[in-house]
C-alpha positions in Angstrom: 124.6 148.4 81.0 122.2 145.6 80.7 118.5 146.5 80.2 115.1 145.0 80.0 112.1 146.2 78.1 108.5 145.6 79.2 105.5 146.8 77.0 102.4 148.0 78.3 99.2 148.8 76.4 97.0 151.9 77.0 93.3 151.5 76.1 91.2 154.4 75.0 88.3 154.7 72.7 89.1 158.4 72.0 92.9 158.1 71.4 94.3 155.3 68.9 97.7 154.0 69.7 100.7 154.9 67.5 102.8 151.6 67.8 105.6 153.3 65.8 106.0 156.1 68.3 106.8 154.5 71.7 107.9 156.3 74.9 109.2 155.3 78.2 106.6 155.4 80.9 109.1 154.3 83.9 112.8 153.5 84.0 114.3 152.0 87.1 117.6 150.3 88.0 118.0 147.3 90.2 121.2 145.3 90.7 122.9 146.9 87.7 120.1 146.2 85.3 117.9 149.0 83.9 114.1 148.0 83.6 112.1 150.2 81.0 108.3 150.2 80.9 107.3 151.2 77.3 104.0 152.2 76.0 102.8 153.5 72.4 101.9 157.1 72.2 98.4 158.0 71.8 97.1 160.1 68.9 94.1 162.3 69.1 91.2 160.8 67.1 89.5 163.0 64.4 86.5 163.6 66.6 88.7 164.8 69.5 90.8 167.0 67.1 87.5 168.7 65.8 86.1 169.1 69.3 89.5 170.8 70.5 89.2 173.2 67.5 85.7 174.2 68.4 83.9 172.0 65.7 80.8 169.9 66.3 81.2 166.2 66.9 78.8 163.9 65.2 78.1 160.4 66.6 
């Protein structure tokens, strides 16, 4: 089955992108072609990780 891939970019100051670990945001089929919208996974920054573990965050 033919397919097309479109990349989108998430923007966050708290979560850096992991370009080596993409995921499919949306898949749709039209007229025998599958269209995939793909984005890079977001990783927790060190400050977010510390905050989630109950540590203090320094600016």
